OpenMM code with the backbone's topology and positions (N, CA, C; nanometers):
from openmm import Vec3, app, unit

residues = "UNK UNK UNK UNK UNK UNK UNK UNK UNK UNK UNK UNK UNK UNK UNK UNK UNK UNK UNK UNK UNK UNK UNK UNK UNK UNK UNK UNK UNK UNK UNK UNK UNK UNK UNK UNK UNK UNK UNK UNK UNK UNK UNK UNK UNK UNK UNK UNK UNK UNK UNK UNK UNK UNK UNK UNK UNK UNK UNK UNK UNK UNK UNK UNK UNK UNK UNK UNK UNK UNK UNK UNK UNK UNK UNK UNK UNK UNK UNK UNK UNK UNK UNK UNK UNK UNK UNK UNK UNK UNK UNK UNK UNK UNK UNK UNK UNK UNK UNK UNK UNK UNK UNK UNK UNK UNK UNK UNK UNK UNK UNK UNK UNK UNK UNK UNK UNK UNK UNK UNK UNK UNK UNK UNK UNK UNK UNK UNK UNK UNK UNK UNK UNK UNK UNK UNK UNK UNK UNK UNK UNK UNK".split()
positions = [
    Vec3(2.9786, -23.8218, -13.7394),
    Vec3(2.8895, -23.7078, -13.7570),
    Vec3(2.7628, -23.7583, -13.8254),
    Vec3(2.6504, -23.7041, -13.7853),
    Vec3(2.5217, -23.7485, -13.8390),
    Vec3(2.4412, -23.6275, -13.8874),
    Vec3(2.3532, -23.6517, -13.9828),
    Vec3(2.2662, -23.5483, -14.0400),
    Vec3(2.1224, -23.5963, -14.0353),
    Vec3(2.0352, -23.5106, -13.9849),
    Vec3(1.8906, -23.5328, -13.9937),
    Vec3(1.8300, -23.4079, -14.0568),
    Vec3(1.7494, -23.4284, -14.1583),
    Vec3(1.6690, -23.3208, -14.2169),
    Vec3(1.5249, -23.3665, -14.2059),
    Vec3(1.4412, -23.2826, -14.1460),
    Vec3(1.3015, -23.3202, -14.1321),
    Vec3(1.2116, -23.2058, -14.1763),
    Vec3(1.0876, -23.2396, -14.2020),
    Vec3(0.9853, -23.1405, -14.2309),
    Vec3(0.8702, -23.1613, -14.1333),
    Vec3(0.7975, -23.0534, -14.1029),
    Vec3(0.6827, -23.0615, -14.0134),
    Vec3(0.5867, -22.9474, -14.0450),
    Vec3(0.4662, -22.9564, -13.9899),
    Vec3(0.3628, -22.8550, -14.0109),
    Vec3(0.3557, -22.7615, -13.8906),
    Vec3(0.3649, -22.6327, -13.9146),
    Vec3(0.3480, -22.5311, -13.8102),
    Vec3(0.2007, -22.5268, -13.7729),
    Vec3(0.1706, -22.5236, -13.6418),
    Vec3(0.0295, -22.5225, -13.6007),
    Vec3(-0.0124, -22.3919, -13.5350),
    Vec3(0.0743, -22.2924, -13.5372),
    Vec3(0.0407, -22.1629, -13.4801),
    Vec3(-0.0224, -22.0704, -13.5834),
    Vec3(-0.0391, -21.9469, -13.5439),
    Vec3(-0.0942, -21.8436, -13.6310),
    Vec3(0.0159, -21.7898, -13.7242),
    Vec3(-0.0160, -21.7736, -13.8511),
    Vec3(0.0806, -21.7230, -13.9490),
    Vec3(0.1371, -21.5878, -13.9074),
    Vec3(0.0545, -21.5038, -13.8470),
    Vec3(0.0991, -21.3695, -13.8073),
    Vec3(0.2073, -21.3735, -13.6982),
    Vec3(0.2205, -21.4865, -13.6291),
    Vec3(0.3165, -21.4990, -13.5195),
    Vec3(0.4481, -21.5650, -13.5594),
    Vec3(0.4620, -21.6063, -13.6848),
    Vec3(0.5757, -21.6903, -13.7228),
    Vec3(0.7111, -21.6228, -13.7017),
    Vec3(0.7239, -21.4937, -13.7271),
    Vec3(0.8541, -21.4290, -13.7073),
    Vec3(0.8972, -21.4343, -13.5611),
    Vec3(0.8025, -21.4132, -13.4693),
    Vec3(0.8334, -21.4243, -13.3266),
    Vec3(0.8659, -21.5677, -13.2878),
    Vec3(0.7934, -21.6632, -13.3438),
    Vec3(0.8178, -21.8045, -13.3159),
    Vec3(0.9570, -21.8441, -13.3638),
    Vec3(0.9928, -21.8047, -13.4863),
    Vec3(1.1265, -21.8366, -13.5390),
    Vec3(1.2359, -21.7742, -13.4526),
    Vec3(1.2168, -21.6504, -13.4112),
    Vec3(1.3161, -21.5838, -13.3270),
    Vec3(1.3330, -21.6586, -13.1944),
    Vec3(1.2218, -21.7043, -13.1363),
    Vec3(1.2276, -21.7789, -13.0111),
    Vec3(1.2980, -21.9130, -13.0301),
    Vec3(1.2660, -21.9828, -13.1392),
    Vec3(1.3306, -22.1118, -13.1672),
    Vec3(1.4812, -22.0928, -13.1820),
    Vec3(1.5227, -21.9937, -13.2581),
    Vec3(1.6653, -21.9691, -13.2800),
    Vec3(1.7341, -21.9317, -13.1488),
    Vec3(1.6716, -21.8444, -13.0715),
    Vec3(1.7317, -21.8017, -12.9437),
    Vec3(1.7547, -21.9217, -12.8519),
    Vec3(1.6535, -22.0040, -12.8343),
    Vec3(1.6652, -22.1211, -12.7463),
    Vec3(1.7608, -22.2253, -12.8038),
    Vec3(1.7542, -22.2440, -12.9340),
    Vec3(1.8396, -22.3445, -12.9989),
    Vec3(1.9867, -22.3087, -12.9875),
    Vec3(2.0196, -22.1819, -12.9996),
    Vec3(2.1596, -22.1410, -12.9893),
    Vec3(2.2165, -22.1776, -12.8526),
    Vec3(2.1359, -22.1676, -12.7490),
    Vec3(2.1801, -22.2036, -12.6136),
    Vec3(2.1906, -22.3556, -12.6011),
    Vec3(2.0812, -22.4259, -12.6323),
    Vec3(2.0757, -22.5710, -12.6123),
    Vec3(2.1652, -22.6476, -12.7093),
    Vec3(2.1664, -22.6074, -12.8352),
    Vec3(2.2434, -22.6820, -12.9350),
    Vec3(2.3933, -22.6737, -12.9117),
    Vec3(2.4410, -22.5590, -12.8644),
    Vec3(2.5850, -22.5489, -12.8400),
    Vec3(2.6270, -22.6443, -12.7282),
    Vec3(2.5396, -22.6662, -12.6302),
    Vec3(2.5701, -22.7590, -12.5209),
    Vec3(2.5849, -22.9027, -12.5726),
    Vec3(2.5086, -22.9385, -12.6748),
    Vec3(2.5097, -23.0751, -12.7284),
    Vec3(2.5844, -23.0865, -12.8613),
    Vec3(2.6545, -22.9795, -12.9003),
    Vec3(2.7350, -22.9769, -13.0225),
    Vec3(2.6512, -23.0080, -13.1471),
    Vec3(2.5327, -22.9447, -13.1530),
    Vec3(2.4421, -22.9582, -13.2673),
    Vec3(2.4463, -22.8291, -13.3472),
    Vec3(2.4534, -22.8413, -13.4786),
    Vec3(2.4495, -22.7246, -13.5668),
    Vec3(2.3372, -22.7445, -13.6681),
    Vec3(2.2943, -22.6337, -13.7323),
    Vec3(2.1905, -22.6499, -13.8322),
    Vec3(2.1260, -22.5219, -13.8783),
    Vec3(2.0168, -22.5418, -13.9517),
    Vec3(1.9437, -22.4322, -14.0128),
    Vec3(1.7965, -22.4700, -14.0180),
    Vec3(1.7096, -22.3732, -13.9940),
    Vec3(1.5650, -22.3938, -13.9953),
    Vec3(1.5035, -22.3066, -14.1034),
    Vec3(1.4270, -22.3685, -14.1923),
    Vec3(1.3523, -22.2965, -14.2947),
    Vec3(1.2042, -22.2979, -14.2572),
    Vec3(1.1331, -22.1911, -14.2931),
    Vec3(0.9874, -22.1881, -14.2787),
    Vec3(0.9282, -22.1381, -14.4096),
    Vec3(0.8208, -22.2018, -14.4512),
    Vec3(0.7489, -22.1541, -14.5689),
    Vec3(0.6053, -22.2040, -14.5660),
    Vec3(0.5117, -22.1133, -14.5783),
    Vec3(0.3714, -22.1469, -14.5974),
    Vec3(0.3170, -22.2514, -14.5028),
    Vec3(0.3479, -22.2399, -14.3760),
    Vec3(0.2931, -22.3329, -14.2793),
    Vec3(0.3765, -22.4571, -14.2558),
    Vec3(0.4962, -22.4637, -14.3124),
    Vec3(0.5821, -22.5817, -14.2952),
    Vec3(0.7232, -22.5405, -14.2536),
    Vec3(0.7827, -22.6252, -14.1731),
    Vec3(0.9229, -22.6123, -14.1370),
    Vec3(1.0022, -22.7183, -14.2127),
    Vec3(1.1257, -22.6858, -14.2425),
    Vec3(1.2252, -22.7868, -14.2794),
    Vec3(1.3494, -22.7498, -14.1998),
    Vec3(1.4040, -22.8493, -14.1308),
    Vec3(1.5196, -22.8223, -14.0467),
    Vec3(1.6315, -22.9191, -14.0808),
    Vec3(1.7527, -22.8625, -14.0931),
    Vec3(1.8751, -22.9373, -14.1176),
    Vec3(1.9508, -22.9389, -13.9857),
    Vec3(1.9823, -23.0596, -13.9351),
    Vec3(2.0514, -23.0741, -13.8073),
    Vec3(2.1748, -23.1617, -13.8246),
    Vec3(2.2863, -23.1207, -13.7623),
    Vec3(2.4105, -23.1963, -13.7663),
    Vec3(2.4618, -23.2153, -13.6240),
    Vec3(2.5174, -23.3317, -13.5982),
    Vec3(2.5742, -23.3596, -13.4669),
    Vec3(2.5961, -23.5082, -13.4513),
    Vec3(2.6254, -23.5498, -13.3277),
    Vec3(2.6371, -23.6935, -13.3045),
    Vec3(2.4975, -23.7545, -13.3147),
    Vec3(2.4926, -23.8810, -13.3497),
    Vec3(2.3629, -23.9482, -13.3634),
    Vec3(2.2850, -23.9418, -13.2313),
    Vec3(2.3533, -23.9663, -13.1191),
    Vec3(2.2852, -23.9634, -12.9892),
    Vec3(2.2275, -23.8262, -12.9580),
    Vec3(2.3054, -23.7213, -12.9843),
    Vec3(2.2562, -23.5846, -12.9587),
    Vec3(2.1357, -23.5525, -13.0460),
    Vec3(2.1417, -23.5908, -13.1740),
    Vec3(2.0304, -23.5626, -13.2646),
    Vec3(1.9061, -23.6426, -13.2269),
    Vec3(1.9228, -23.7676, -13.1857),
    Vec3(1.8062, -23.8472, -13.1446),
    Vec3(1.7435, -23.7876, -13.0195),
    Vec3(1.8257, -23.7382, -12.9275),
    Vec3(1.7724, -23.6704, -12.8087),
    Vec3(1.6935, -23.5462, -12.8472),
    Vec3(1.7477, -23.4676, -12.9395),
    Vec3(1.6777, -23.3481, -12.9862),
    Vec3(1.5473, -23.3844, -13.0570),
    Vec3(1.5502, -23.4880, -13.1392),
    Vec3(1.4280, -23.5282, -13.2092),
    Vec3(1.3193, -23.5706, -13.1110),
    Vec3(1.3567, -23.6322, -12.9993),
    Vec3(1.2584, -23.6677, -12.8960),
    Vec3(1.1936, -23.5424, -12.8383),
    Vec3(1.2747, -23.4405, -12.8167),
    Vec3(1.2214, -23.3123, -12.7663),
    Vec3(1.1308, -23.2491, -12.8711),
    Vec3(1.1742, -23.2493, -12.9966),
    Vec3(1.0956, -23.1885, -13.1040),
    Vec3(0.9610, -23.2587, -13.1230),
    Vec3(0.9554, -23.3887, -13.0988),
    Vec3(0.8286, -23.4617, -13.1108),
    Vec3(0.7244, -23.4080, -13.0128),
    Vec3(0.7698, -23.3545, -12.8989),
    Vec3(0.6781, -23.3021, -12.7969),
    Vec3(0.6536, -23.1513, -12.8091),
    Vec3(0.7204, -23.0858, -12.9037),
    Vec3(0.7081, -22.9405, -12.9200),
    Vec3(0.5707, -22.9070, -12.9775),
    Vec3(0.4949, -22.8260, -12.9067),
    Vec3(0.3583, -22.7921, -12.9448),
    Vec3(0.3448, -22.6918, -13.0578),
    Vec3(0.4565, -22.6484, -13.1173),
    Vec3(0.4491, -22.5523, -13.2273),
    Vec3(0.4369, -22.6179, -13.3638),
    Vec3(0.4520, -22.7509, -13.3667),
    Vec3(0.4428, -22.8195, -13.4961),
    Vec3(0.3916, -22.9620, -13.4769),
    Vec3(0.3571, -23.0243, -13.5902),
    Vec3(0.3079, -23.1624, -13.5873),
    Vec3(0.3519, -23.2322, -13.7161),
    Vec3(0.3247, -23.3615, -13.7223),
    Vec3(0.3541, -23.4424, -13.8415),
    Vec3(0.4999, -23.4307, -13.8854),
    Vec3(0.5906, -23.4579, -13.7924),
    Vec3(0.7337, -23.4561, -13.8240),
    Vec3(0.7660, -23.5751, -13.9122),
    Vec3(0.8351, -23.5470, -14.0240),
    Vec3(0.8770, -23.6535, -14.1148),
    Vec3(1.0240, -23.6340, -14.1490),
    Vec3(1.1039, -23.7327, -14.1171),
    Vec3(1.2460, -23.7284, -14.1527),
    Vec3(1.2593, -23.7536, -14.3015),
    Vec3(1.3316, -23.6647, -14.3675),
    Vec3(1.3534, -23.6844, -14.5105),
    Vec3(1.4970, -23.7279, -14.5395),
    Vec3(1.5891, -23.6996, -14.4471),
    Vec3(1.7264, -23.7505, -14.4538),
    Vec3(1.7666, -23.7865, -14.3120),
    Vec3(1.8299, -23.9027, -14.2962),
    Vec3(1.8755, -23.9496, -14.1651),
    Vec3(1.9945, -24.0408, -14.1915),
    Vec3(2.1162, -23.9828, -14.1915),
    Vec3(2.2327, -24.0637, -14.2242),
    Vec3(2.3625, -23.9992, -14.1787),
    Vec3(2.4666, -24.0794, -14.1822),
    Vec3(2.6002, -24.0326, -14.1472),
    Vec3(2.6517, -23.9378, -14.2558),
    Vec3(2.7335, -23.8399, -14.2135),
    Vec3(2.7996, -23.7483, -14.3059),
    Vec3(2.9478, -23.7423, -14.2699),
    Vec3(3.0283, -23.6969, -14.3643),
    Vec3(3.1724, -23.6885, -14.3411),
    Vec3(3.2093, -23.5702, -14.2522),
    Vec3(3.1426, -23.4562, -14.2750),
    Vec3(3.1736, -23.3371, -14.1962),
    Vec3(3.0539, -23.2437, -14.1952),
    Vec3(3.0573, -23.1487, -14.1055),
    Vec3(2.9499, -23.0508, -14.0921),
    Vec3(2.9527, -22.9490, -14.2059),
    Vec3(2.8350, -22.8995, -14.2405),
    Vec3(2.8251, -22.7860, -14.3308),
    Vec3(2.8090, -22.6565, -14.2515),
    Vec3(2.7676, -22.6663, -14.1241),
    Vec3(2.7376, -22.5489, -14.0408),
    Vec3(2.8229, -22.5470, -13.9152),
    Vec3(2.9529, -22.5583, -13.9286),
    Vec3(3.0415, -22.5662, -13.8132),
    Vec3(3.0234, -22.4502, -13.7161),
    Vec3(2.9939, -22.3329, -13.7659),
    Vec3(2.9853, -22.2130, -13.6823),
    Vec3(2.8423, -22.1813, -13.6369),
    Vec3(2.7422, -22.2541, -13.6868),
    Vec3(2.6028, -22.2183, -13.6608),
    Vec3(2.5392, -22.3155, -13.5631),
    Vec3(2.5125, -22.2708, -13.4399),
    Vec3(2.4352, -22.3563, -13.3503),
    Vec3(2.2904, -22.3614, -13.3971),
    Vec3(2.2456, -22.2555, -13.4655),
    Vec3(2.1144, -22.2558, -13.5318),
    Vec3(2.0921, -22.1191, -13.5948),
    Vec3(2.0233, -22.1197, -13.7086),
    Vec3(1.9759, -21.9974, -13.7719),
    Vec3(1.8481, -22.0333, -13.8451),
    Vec3(1.7744, -21.9330, -13.8922),
    Vec3(1.6487, -21.9623, -13.9618),
    Vec3(1.6321, -21.8708, -14.0820),
    Vec3(1.5539, -21.9187, -14.1786),
    Vec3(1.5161, -21.8413, -14.2959),
    Vec3(1.3656, -21.8531, -14.3132),
    Vec3(1.2967, -21.7401, -14.3207),
    Vec3(1.1540, -21.7394, -14.3496),
    Vec3(1.1415, -21.7174, -14.4997),
    Vec3(1.1166, -21.8251, -14.5735),
    Vec3(1.1141, -21.8187, -14.7196),
    Vec3(0.9927, -21.7431, -14.7698),
    Vec3(1.0062, -21.6837, -14.8865),
    Vec3(0.8988, -21.6090, -14.9507),
    Vec3(0.7738, -21.6934, -14.9633),
    Vec3(0.6585, -21.6329, -14.9413),
    Vec3(0.5318, -21.7038, -14.9554),
    Vec3(0.5066, -21.7453, -15.0993),
    Vec3(0.5763, -21.6840, -15.1930),
    Vec3(0.5569, -21.7163, -15.3344),
    Vec3(0.6456, -21.8303, -15.3827),
    Vec3(0.7367, -21.8776, -15.2968),
    Vec3(0.8264, -21.9848, -15.3358),
    Vec3(0.7581, -22.1190, -15.3138),
    Vec3(0.7657, -22.2069, -15.4111),
    Vec3(0.7057, -22.3393, -15.3994),
    Vec3(0.7818, -22.4227, -15.2974),
    Vec3(0.7092, -22.4939, -15.2121),
    Vec3(0.7681, -22.5778, -15.1079),
    Vec3(0.6825, -22.7023, -15.0983),
    Vec3(0.7169, -22.8041, -15.1728),
    Vec3(0.6355, -22.9248, -15.1848),
    Vec3(0.7002, -23.0392, -15.1073),
    Vec3(0.6374, -23.0883, -14.9988),
    Vec3(0.6959, -23.1979, -14.9211),
    Vec3(0.7216, -23.3235, -15.0049),
    Vec3(0.6377, -23.3508, -15.1035),
    Vec3(0.6603, -23.4675, -15.1891),
    Vec3(0.7904, -23.4537, -15.2679),
    Vec3(0.8234, -23.3302, -15.3085),
    Vec3(0.9494, -23.3073, -15.3794),
    Vec3(1.0682, -23.3346, -15.2873),
    Vec3(1.0545, -23.2990, -15.1591),
    Vec3(1.1620, -23.3264, -15.0636),
    Vec3(1.1851, -23.4766, -15.0497),
    Vec3(1.0780, -23.5534, -15.0509),
    Vec3(1.0908, -23.6986, -15.0420),
    Vec3(1.1607, -23.7527, -15.1665),
    Vec3(1.1280, -23.6991, -15.2835),
    Vec3(1.1954, -23.7422, -15.4057),
    Vec3(1.3448, -23.7088, -15.4007),
    Vec3(1.3793, -23.5936, -15.3432),
    Vec3(1.5201, -23.5563, -15.3273),
    Vec3(1.5900, -23.6568, -15.2360),
    Vec3(1.5248, -23.6927, -15.1262),
    Vec3(1.5826, -23.7901, -15.0335),
    Vec3(1.6129, -23.9213, -15.1056),
    Vec3(1.5176, -23.9712, -15.1810),
    Vec3(1.5357, -24.0969, -15.2530),
    Vec3(1.6522, -24.0863, -15.3512),
    Vec3(1.6599, -23.9755, -15.4234),
    Vec3(1.7695, -23.9565, -15.5193),
    Vec3(1.9040, -23.9545, -15.4486),
    Vec3(1.9144, -23.8835, -15.3360),
    Vec3(2.0400, -23.8794, -15.2621),
    Vec3(2.0800, -24.0180, -15.2137),
    Vec3(1.9836, -24.0915, -15.1597),
    Vec3(2.0150, -24.2244, -15.1073),
    Vec3(2.0627, -24.3182, -15.2171),
    Vec3(2.0096, -24.3034, -15.3361),
    Vec3(2.0482, -24.3914, -15.4460),
    Vec3(2.1820, -24.3527, -15.5069),
    Vec3(2.2139, -24.2242, -15.5119),
    Vec3(2.3262, -24.1795, -15.5928),
    Vec3(2.4376, -24.1060, -15.5187),
    Vec3(2.4078, -24.0433, -15.4079),
    Vec3(2.5066, -23.9553, -15.3457),
    Vec3(2.5087, -23.9701, -15.1949),
    Vec3(2.6211, -23.9347, -15.1351),
    Vec3(2.6256, -23.9117, -14.9922),
    Vec3(2.5734, -23.7703, -14.9710),
    Vec3(2.4783, -23.7544, -14.8826),
    Vec3(2.4150, -23.6235, -14.8640),
    Vec3(2.5183, -23.5201, -14.8211),
    Vec3(2.5130, -23.4065, -14.8840),
    Vec3(2.5942, -23.2909, -14.8482),
    Vec3(2.4945, -23.1844, -14.8054),
    Vec3(2.4836, -23.1606, -14.6737),
    Vec3(2.3802, -23.0698, -14.6246),
    Vec3(2.3989, -22.9278, -14.6772),
    Vec3(2.5228, -22.8834, -14.6978),
    Vec3(2.5448, -22.7501, -14.7542),
    Vec3(2.4865, -22.7422, -14.8951),
    Vec3(2.5013, -22.8486, -14.9728),
    Vec3(2.4446, -22.8530, -15.1064),
    Vec3(2.2925, -22.8385, -15.1010),
    Vec3(2.2292, -22.9070, -15.0076),
    Vec3(2.0841, -22.8973, -14.9939),
    Vec3(2.0414, -22.7557, -14.9552),
    Vec3(2.1141, -22.6939, -14.8626),
    Vec3(2.0829, -22.5566, -14.8225),
    Vec3(2.1006, -22.4617, -14.9403),
    Vec3(2.2088, -22.4793, -15.0164),
    Vec3(2.2300, -22.3955, -15.1341),
    Vec3(2.1165, -22.4125, -15.2346),
    Vec3(2.0662, -22.5352, -15.2476),
    Vec3(1.9534, -22.5629, -15.3361),
    Vec3(1.8311, -22.4808, -15.2944),
    Vec3(1.7985, -22.4798, -15.1642),
    Vec3(1.6814, -22.4051, -15.1180),
    Vec3(1.7021, -22.2540, -15.1279),
    Vec3(1.8235, -22.2084, -15.1062),
    Vec3(1.8507, -22.0655, -15.1248),
    Vec3(1.8319, -22.0265, -15.2713),
    Vec3(1.8730, -22.1144, -15.3610),
    Vec3(1.8549, -22.0880, -15.5042),
    Vec3(1.7064, -22.0835, -15.5387),
    Vec3(1.6266, -22.1727, -15.4774),
    Vec3(1.4818, -22.1698, -15.5010),
    Vec3(1.4238, -22.0362, -15.4556),
    Vec3(1.4712, -21.9872, -15.3422),
    Vec3(1.4246, -21.8586, -15.2905),
    Vec3(1.4571, -21.7474, -15.3887),
    Vec3(1.5790, -21.7474, -15.4426),
    Vec3(1.6201, -21.6433, -15.5380),
    Vec3(1.5353, -21.6504, -15.6635),
    Vec3(1.5074, -21.7691, -15.7128),
    Vec3(1.4245, -21.7835, -15.8317),
    Vec3(1.2823, -21.7342, -15.8048),
    Vec3(1.2304, -21.7635, -15.6870),
    Vec3(1.0964, -21.7187, -15.6507),
    Vec3(1.0852, -21.5677, -15.6467),
    Vec3(1.1899, -21.5018, -15.5961),
    Vec3(1.1847, -21.3548, -15.5899),
    Vec3(1.2040, -21.2916, -15.7274),
    Vec3(1.2701, -21.3620, -15.8197),
    Vec3(1.2901, -21.3084, -15.9539),
    Vec3(1.1617, -21.3136, -16.0362),
    Vec3(1.0709, -21.4052, -16.0015),
    Vec3(0.9484, -21.4200, -16.0797),
    Vec3(0.8396, -21.3234, -16.0371),
    Vec3(0.8634, -21.2445, -15.9328),
    Vec3(0.7611, -21.1490, -15.8853),
    Vec3(0.7509, -21.0290, -15.9744),
] * unit.nanometer
topology = app.Topology()
chain = topology.addChain("A")
for resn in residues:
    res = topology.addResidue(resn, chain)
    for name in ("N", "CA", "C"):
        topology.addAtom(name, app.Element.getBySymbol(name[0]), res)
């Protein structure tokens, strides 16, 4: 089993993001189930972060498709490694549109990647729980 987490920049109009996310999820649920890929897509302030699980070959094929997707640019892998088991066994794909008030710093994601590589085997569920906690903290400060 393999895990890829990447970040990228959305290049569409902010007003269209809910429709774009719905379209991505709809198509991903069809395509990902065929290739046994599971995951979660986050969006915040013009950036995507996506957690993907599956065989290395399936994920590399998907990443090739994502490189050509005209809805985003500047794809950067922040985690790319083997995992023991899936965190999203039941999810071919889902998305979360994070609060505009929640901080989402790509440099912080890179620091997280470095820390995981040095000290831990990545647990994608742990990372997702971390971002959900950030969302909750952001809504509490309003």
